[in-house]
KOLTI-914979 format. One record per residue: x, y, z of N, C-alpha, C in turn; residue number from 1; residue in three letters. Coordinates in steps of 0.1 Angstrom, whole numbers. Example, Ala and Ser with C-alpha at 12.3 -4.5 7.8 and 13.67 -1.06 7.14 Angstrom:
BEGIN
132  -57  78  123  -45  78  132  -33  78  1  ALA
128  -22  71  137  -11  71  129  0  79  2  SER
//
This chain:
BEGIN
14  107  218  7  118  224  15  130  223  1  MET
9  141  220  16  154  219  7  165  225  2  ARG
13  175  230  6  187  234  14  199  229  3  SER
8  207  220  15  218  214  28  213  208  4  ASP
27  202  201  38  196  194  49  190  203  5  GLU
48  191  216  57  185  225  52  171  229  6  ALA
61  161  229  57  148  232  53  146  246  7  PRO
43  138  249  39  135  263  43  120  265  8  ILE
52  118  274  57  104  275  47  95  282  9  PRO
45  83  276  36  72  282  45  61  286  10  LEU
49  60  299  58  50  303  51  36  305  11  SER
57  26  301  52  13  303  43  8  292  12  GLY
44  -5  288  36  -10  276  21  -11  280  13  LYS
18  -13  293  4  -14  297  -4  -1  296  14  ARG
3  10  299  -3  23  297  -5  26  283  15  ASN
4  23  274  3  25  260  -9  17  254  16  ARG
-10  4  259  -21  -4  255  -34  2  259  17  ARG
-35  7  271  -47  12  276  -52  24  268  18  LEU
-43  34  266  -47  46  258  -50  42  244  19  ILE
-43  32  238  -46  27  224  -60  22  224  20  ALA
-64  14  234  -77  8  234  -88  19  235  21  GLY
-85  30  241  -95  41  242  -95  49  229  22  LEU
-83  51  223  -82  60  211  -89  53  199  23  VAL
-86  40  198  -92  33  186  -107  32  187  24  VAL
-113  34  199  -127  34  200  -132  48  204  25  GLU
-125  59  200  -128  72  204  -143  76  202  26  ALA
-148  82  212  -163  86  213  -172  75  213  27  ASN
-167  63  217  -176  51  219  -173  45  233  28  GLN
-183  39  238  -181  33  252  -173  20  251  29  SER
-163  20  259  -154  8  259  -155  1  273  30  VAL
-160  -11  273  -162  -18  286  -149  -20  293  31  PRO
-149  -21  306  -137  -23  314  -131  -37  310  32  VAL
-140  -47  308  -135  -60  305  -127  -60  292  33  ASP
-131  -52  282  -124  -50  270  -110  -44  272  34  ARG
-110  -34  281  -97  -28  284  -88  -38  291  35  LEU
-93  -46  300  -85  -57  306  -79  -66  296  36  ILE
-87  -70  286  -82  -79  276  -71  -73  268  37  ASP
-72  -59  266  -62  -52  258  -49  -51  266  38  ILE
-50  -48  279  -38  -45  287  -31  -58  290  39  VAL
-38  -69  293  -31  -82  297  -35  -92  286  40  TRP
-24  -98  281  -26  -108  270  -35  -119  275  41  ASP
-32  -125  286  -40  -136  292  -37  -136  307  42  GLU
-46  -143  314  -44  -144  328  -43  -131  336  43  TYR
-52  -122  335  -51  -109  342  -51  -111  357  44  PRO
-45  -103  364  -45  -105  379  -58  -102  385  45  PRO
-60  -107  397  -73  -105  404  -76  -90  406  46  ALA
-66  -82  406  -67  -67  409  -68  -60  395  47  THR
-71  -67  384  -70  -60  371  -80  -48  370  48  ALA
-92  -50  375  -102  -40  374  -98  -27  381  49  ARG
-92  -29  393  -88  -18  401  -76  -11  395  50  GLN
-67  -19  389  -55  -14  382  -59  -5  370  51  GLN
-69  -10  363  -74  -2  352  -79  12  356  52  ILE
-87  12  367  -92  24  372  -81  34  377  53  GLN
-71  28  383  -60  36  388  -52  42  376  54  ASN
-49  34  366  -42  38  354  -50  49  347  55  ARG
-63  47  346  -71  57  339  -71  70  346  56  LEU
-70  70  360  -69  82  367  -57  90  364  57  GLY
-46  83  363  -33  89  359  -33  94  345  58  ARG
-39  86  336  -39  90  322  -48  102  320  59  LEU
-59  104  328  -68  115  326  -60  128  327  60  ARG
-51  129  337  -43  141  338  -34  144  326  61  SER
-29  133  320  -21  135  308  -29  140  296  62  LEU
-41  134  295  -50  137  284  -54  152  284  63  LEU
-56  157  296  -61  171  298  -50  181  296  64  LEU
-37  176  295  -26  186  294  -27  192  280  65  ARG
-27  205  280  -27  213  268  -41  215  261  66  GLY
-51  208  266  -64  210  260  -75  207  270  67  THR
-85  215  270  -96  213  280  -108  206  273  68  SER
-108  203  260  -119  197  253  -118  182  251  69  SER
-106  177  255  -104  162  254  -107  156  268  70  LEU
-117  147  269  -122  142  282  -123  127  282  71  ARG
-120  122  294  -121  108  296  -133  106  306  72  LEU
-144  100  301  -156  100  309  -160  86  313  73  VAL
-164  84  325  -169  71  329  -184  70  327  74  ARG
-189  59  321  -203  57  320  -206  43  325  75  GLN
-210  42  337  -213  29  343  -200  20  343  76  GLY
-201  9  336  -189  0  336  -181  2  324  77  ASN
-182  13  317  -175  17  305  -168  30  307  78  CYS
-158  32  297  -152  45  297  -153  50  282  79  TYR
-154  64  281  -154  70  268  -144  81  267  80  VAL
-136  80  256  -126  91  253  -133  100  244  81  LEU
-137  112  248  -144  122  240  -134  131  233  82  GLU
-134  130  220  -124  137  212  -130  142  199  83  ALA
-123  152  193  -127  157  180  -117  152  170  84  THR
-120  155  157  -111  151  146  -97  157  148  85  ASP
-96  169  154  -83  176  155  -74  170  166  86  GLU
-80  161  175  -72  155  185  -66  142  181  87  HIS
-72  135  172  -67  121  169  -65  120  154  88  ILE
-52  117  150  -49  116  136  -58  106  129  89  ASP
-62  95  135  -71  85  129  -84  91  125  90  GLY
-90  99  134  -103  106  131  -101  116  119  91  LEU
-90  123  119  -88  133  108  -86  125  95  92  ARG
-79  114  96  -77  105  84  -91  101  78  93  PHE
-100  96  87  -113  92  82  -121  104  76  94  ARG
-120  116  82  -127  127  77  -122  131  63  95  ARG
-109  132  62  -103  136  49  -107  126  38  96  LEU
-107  113  42  -110  103  32  -125  105  27  97  CYS
-134  108  37  -148  110  33  -149  122  25  98  ALA
-142  133  28  -143  145  19  -137  142  5  99  GLU
-127  134  4  -121  131  -9  -131  123  -17  100  ALA
-138  114  -11  -148  106  -18  -159  115  -24  101  GLU
-164  124  -16  -174  134  -20  -169  142  -32  102  ILE
-156  147  -31  -150  154  -42  -149  146  -55  103  ALA
-145  133  -53  -144  125  -65  -158  123  -71  104  ARG
-168  121  -64  -181  119  -69  -186  131  -76  105  GLN
-182  143  -72  -185  156  -78  -177  159  -90  106  GLN
-167  150  -94  -158  152  -105  -147  162  -102  107  GLY
-144  165  -90  -133  174  -86  -121  166  -83  108  ARG
-115  160  -93  -104  151  -91  -92  157  -84  109  SER
-89  170  -88  -77  176  -82  -79  178  -67  110  ASP
-91  182  -62  -94  183  -48  -93  170  -41  111  LEU
-99  160  -47  -99  146  -41  -84  141  -40  112  ALA
-76  143  -50  -62  139  -49  -55  146  -38  113  THR
-57  159  -36  -51  166  -25  -55  162  -12  114  GLY
-68  159  -10  -73  154  3  -67  140  6  115  LEU
-66  132  -4  -61  119  -1  -46  120  3  116  LEU
-39  129  -4  -25  130  0  -23  136  14  117  ARG
-32  145  18  -32  150  32  -35  139  42  118  ASP
-44  130  38  -48  119  47  -36  110  49  119  SER
-28  107  39  -17  98  40  -5  104  47  120  LEU
-5  118  46  6  125  53  5  124  68  121  ALA
-7  121  73  -9  119  88  -2  107  94  122  LEU
1  97  85  8  85  90  22  87  92  123  TRP
27  83  104  41  84  107  47  70  110  124  ARG
41  60  105  45  47  107  33  37  105  125  GLY
34  25  111  23  16  110  13  20  121  126  ASN
1  15  119  -10  17  129  -6  11  142  127  ALA
-7  20  153  -4  16  167  10  9  167  128  MET
20  15  161  33  10  159  40  5  172  129  GLN
38  13  182  46  10  195  37  3  205  130  ASP
26  -3  200  16  -10  209  15  -24  204  131  VAL
18  -34  212  17  -48  208  8  -55  217  132  ASP
-5  -55  213  -15  -62  221  -23  -71  212  133  SER
-23  -84  214  -31  -93  205  -46  -89  204  134  PRO
-51  -83  215  -65  -79  214  -68  -68  204  135  ALA
-57  -61  200  -58  -50  190  -54  -53  176  136  LEU
-50  -66  174  -45  -70  161  -55  -68  150  137  TYR
-68  -71  153  -78  -69  143  -80  -54  139  138  ALA
-79  -45  149  -80  -31  147  -68  -26  139  139  ASP
-56  -31  142  -45  -27  134  -46  -31  119  140  VAL
-51  -43  117  -53  -48  103  -64  -39  96  141  ALA
-74  -35  103  -84  -27  97  -79  -13  93  142  HIS
-70  -7  102  -65  6  98  -55  5  87  143  TRP
-47  -6  87  -37  -7  76  -45  -10  62  144  GLU
-56  -17  63  -64  -19  51  -70  -6  46  145  GLU
-74  2  55  -80  15  51  -69  24  45  146  SER
-57  23  50  -46  31  44  -43  26  30  147  ARG
-43  13  28  -40  7  15  -51  11  5  148  LEU
-64  11  9  -74  15  0  -73  29  -4  149  ARG
-68  38  4  -65  52  1  -54  53  -9  150  VAL
-44  45  -7  -33  45  -17  -38  41  -31  151  ILE
-46  30  -31  -51  25  -44  -60  36  -50  152  GLU
-68  43  -42  -77  53  -48  -69  65  -53  153  SER
-58  69  -46  -50  80  -51  -43  76  -64  154  LEU
-38  64  -65  -32  60  -78  -42  60  -89  155  VAL
-54  55  -86  -64  54  -97  -67  68  -102  156  ASP
-68  78  -92  -71  92  -96  -60  97  -105  157  LEU
-47  95  -101  -36  100  -108  -36  94  -122  158  GLU
-39  81  -124  -39  75  -137  -50  80  -145  159  PHE
-62  83  -139  -73  88  -146  -70  102  -152  160  ALA
-61  110  -145  -58  123  -149  -45  123  -158  161  GLN
-40  111  -161  -29  110  -170  -16  113  -163  162  GLY
-15  112  -150  -3  115  -143  4  102  -139  163  ASN
5  93  -149  11  80  -145  26  81  -141  164  THR
34  89  -148  48  90  -145  50  96  -131  165  ALA
41  105  -127  42  111  -114  41  101  -103  166  ALA
34  90  -105  32  80  -95  43  70  -92  167  THR
53  70  -101  64  60  -100  71  61  -87  168  ILE
75  73  -83  83  75  -71  75  71  -59  169  ALA
62  74  -59  53  70  -48  50  55  -47  170  GLU
48  49  -59  45  35  -59  56  26  -55  171  LEU
68  30  -57  80  21  -54  81  18  -39  172  GLN
80  28  -30  80  24  -16  68  16  -12  173  PRO
56  19  -18  44  12  -14  45  -3  -18  174  TRP
50  -5  -30  52  -19  -35  62  -26  -25  175  VAL
72  -19  -21  82  -25  -12  75  -29  2  176  ALA
66  -20  6  58  -22  19  48  -34  17  177  ARG
43  -36  5  33  -46  3  38  -55  -9  178  HIS
47  -64  -6  54  -72  -16  45  -82  -23  179  PRO
33  -85  -18  24  -94  -25  12  -88  -31  180  TYR
11  -75  -30  -1  -68  -35  0  -67  -50  181  HIS
-8  -75  -57  -7  -75  -72  -12  -62  -78  182  GLU
-22  -56  -73  -27  -43  -78  -16  -32  -79  183  GLY
-9  -30  -68  1  -20  -68  13  -23  -77  184  LEU
16  -36  -78  27  -40  -87  23  -37  -101  185  HIS
10  -40  -105  5  -38  -118  6  -23  -121  186  CYS
1  -15  -112  1  0  -114  15  5  -116  187  ARG
25  0  -108  39  5  -110  44  0  -124  188  LEU
41  -12  -128  45  -17  -140  39  -9  -152  189  SER
26  -6  -151  20  3  -161  26  16  -162  190  GLU
29  22  -150  35  36  -150  49  35  -156  191  ALA
57  25  -153  70  24  -159  69  22  -174  192  LEU
60  14  -178  59  11  -193  54  24  -200  193  HIS
45  32  -194  40  44  -200  52  54  -201  194  ALA
61  53  -192  73  63  -192  84  58  -201  195  ALA
81  47  -208  92  42  -218  102  33  -211  196  GLY
99  29  -198  109  21  -191  103  6  -191  197  ARG
102  1  -203  95  -12  -204  103  -24  -198  198  THR
116  -23  -198  124  -34  -192  121  -34  -177  199  ALA
121  -23  -171  118  -22  -156  104  -26  -153  200  GLU
95  -23  -162  81  -27  -160  79  -42  -160  201  ALA
86  -49  -169  86  -63  -170  93  -69  -157  202  LEU
103  -62  -153  111  -67  -141  102  -67  -129  203  ALA
93  -57  -128  84  -56  -116  75  -68  -116  204  VAL
69  -72  -127  60  -83  -128  67  -96  -125  205  ILE
79  -98  -131  86  -110  -129  91  -112  -114  206  ARG
94  -100  -108  98  -101  -94  86  -105  -85  207  ARG
74  -99  -89  62  -103  -81  59  -118  -83  208  LEU
60  -123  -95  58  -137  -98  67  -146  -90  209  ARG
80  -142  -89  90  -149  -82  87  -149  -67  210  HIS
83  -138  -61  80  -137  -47  68  -145  -43  211  GLN
58  -145  -52  46  -153  -49  49  -168  -49  212  LEU
57  -171  -59  60  -186  -61  69  -191  -50  213  ASP
80  -183  -47  90  -188  -37  85  -187  -23  214  GLN
77  -176  -19  74  -173  -6  60  -178  -2  215  GLU
51  -178  -12  37  -182  -8  32  -194  -16  216  LEU
40  -199  -26  37  -210  -34  24  -209  -42  217  ALA
22  -196  -46  9  -194  -54  14  -186  -67  218  VAL
5  -186  -77  7  -179  -89  -1  -166  -89  219  ALA
4  -156  -96  -4  -143  -97  -17  -145  -104  220  PRO
-26  -136  -102  -39  -136  -109  -38  -134  -124  221  GLY
-49  -136  -130  -50  -134  -145  -47  -119  -149  222  PRO
-50  -109  -141  -47  -95  -144  -32  -93  -146  223  GLU
-24  -100  -138  -10  -98  -139  -5  -104  -152  224  VAL
-9  -116  -155  -5  -122  -168  -10  -114  -180  225  ALA
-22  -109  -179  -27  -101  -190  -19  -88  -192  226  GLU
-15  -81  -181  -7  -69  -182  7  -72  -189  227  LEU
13  -83  -184  26  -87  -190  24  -90  -205  228  GLU
14  -97  -208  12  -100  -223  10  -87  -231  229  ARG
3  -77  -226  1  -65  -233  14  -57  -234  230  ARG
22  -57  -224  34  -50  -224  44  -57  -235  231  ILE
44  -70  -234  53  -77  -244  48  -75  -258  232  LEU
35  -76  -261  30  -73  -274  33  -59  -279  233  VAL
31  -50  -270  34  -36  -273  49  -34  -276  234  GLY
57  -41  -269  71  -40  -271  75  -46  -284  235  LYS
68  -57  -289  71  -63  -302  66  -54  -313  236  GLU
54  -48  -311  48  -41  -322  52  -27  -323  237  GLU
58  -21  -313  60  -7  -312  69  -2  -324  238  ALA
81  -8  -326  90  -3  -336  87  -9  -350  239  PRO
78  -2  -357  73  -7  -370  85  -8  -380  240  ALA
94  2  -379  106  3  -388  114  -10  -386  241  GLY
115  -14  -373  124  -26  -370  118  -38  -377  242  ALA
104  -39  -377  98  -51  -383  100  -51  -398  243  VAL
100  -39  -404  102  -38  -419  117  -42  -421  244  GLN
126  -37  -412  140  -40  -414  142  -55  -413  245  MET
136  -62  -404  137  -76  -402  132  -83  -414  246  ASP
121  -79  -421  116  -85  -433  126  -84  -444  247  ARG
132  -72  -446  142  -70  -456  154  -79  -454  248  ARG
158  -80  -441  170  -88  -438  167  -103  -441  249  ALA
154  -107  -438  151  -121  -441  151  -124  -456  250  ALA
146  -114  -464  147  -116  -479  161  -116  -484  251  GLU
170  -108  -478  184  -108  -483  190  -121  -479  252  ALA
187  -126  -467  193  -138  -462  188  -150  -471  253  LEU
175  -150  -475  170  -160  -483  177  -161  -497  254  HIS
179  -149  -502  186  -148  -515  200  -153  -514  255  GLN
207  -149  -503  221  -153  -501  222  -168  -499  256  ALA
212  -174  -492  212  -189  -490  210  -196  -504  257  LEU
201  -190  -512  198  -196  -525  211  -196  -534  258  THR
218  -185  -534  230  -184  -542  241  -193  -537  259  GLU
241  -194  -523  251  -203  -517  248  -217  -521  260  THR
236  -221  -520  232  -235  -523  235  -238  -538  261  THR
232  -228  -547  235  -231  -561  251  -232  -563  262  ARG
259  -224  -556  273  -224  -557  278  -238  -552  263  ALA
273  -242  -541  277  -255  -535  274  -267  -545  264  LEU
262  -265  -552  259  -276  -562  269  -276  -573  265  GLY
273  -265  -578  283  -264  -589  296  -270  -584  266  ILE
300  -266  -572  313  -271  -566  312  -286  -564  267  LEU
301  -292  -559  300  -306  -557  301  -314  -570  268  THR
294  -308  -581  295  -315  -594  310  -315  -599  269  GLU
316  -304  -597  330  -303  -602  339  -312  -595  270  ALA
337  -314  -581  346  -323  -574  343  -337  -578  271  LEU
330  -340  -581  327  -354  -585  335  -357  -598  272  ALA
336  -347  -608  343  -350  -620  358  -352  -618  273  ARG
363  -344  -608  377  -345  -605  380  -359  -599  274  VAL
//
C-alpha cells in the first residue's frame, strides 16, 4: 500500500491477508465468511466475525489516506472495496493487457508490444508476495498464469517483428523463473540460434531435458525434440564449403589408402621371397 509513493505499513499477517482478500476481488462483494477463511487458515475463533469488522474499521482509515475516491463499503453481509484502475496495480495490469490485445488485432504491433511491457513493469515480485493464505493460493496461481501469458504474447510479438535477438536478455530470467516451461525454453533456444549462438541454443534444450528428467521424471514434448532436430540439421547443413572440403578430404584419404594397400602388397611379396 502506498499514498503519494510513501508506503503505508500494514502490521500483522492477518491485516495483510484481509486487505489482500478485498483487493483481489476489488469492486465485487466479498462475504464475511470468505474473509474469515482468508484471515484464519482453519479453526477461526468464535469472535472471528467481530474481529473482521474491527479490523476493517481500522483498515478503512488507512485506505482513505491520500485519496477520497477509494472506499470500503458494507453491503449486508459483504464488503466491497471500490477502486479504479489507478488505485490497484492488478486492475491496471488487466486494462493494459486488454488494450494490447485490441492493438494486436488492429495490426499495431509496436503499440501492443509497448502496452505489454508497461503491464509487466507493474510487477514488483510475485503475486501477493508477502501474503501467505491457503484460501488465496488459487488467486495467486491465476495471477501468475496471467503474467506468464503476457510474457508469451510479448515474445511472440517480438519474434513476429523479427526482434529475436532483442528477446534474449529478457527470456533468460523468465526461463530461470519458470524452469519447466517448454515454450519459453524453446523461444530462448530459437533466439540464440538466430543470433548465431547455436551451441548455447542446444545447451538450453539439453538443460531443459535434464531438469524434466531428473526433477519431474518426464520427457519434453515433441516441439522441443523437433526444435533440437532443426537446429542440429541447420548446424550440419549451414557450412556448405565445409561439406565440400570433407568430400575432397575423403577422396584424398581413399587415394592414399589405395596406394598404401598397393605398397603393402609389394612389400609383403618381397618379404615372402626373402
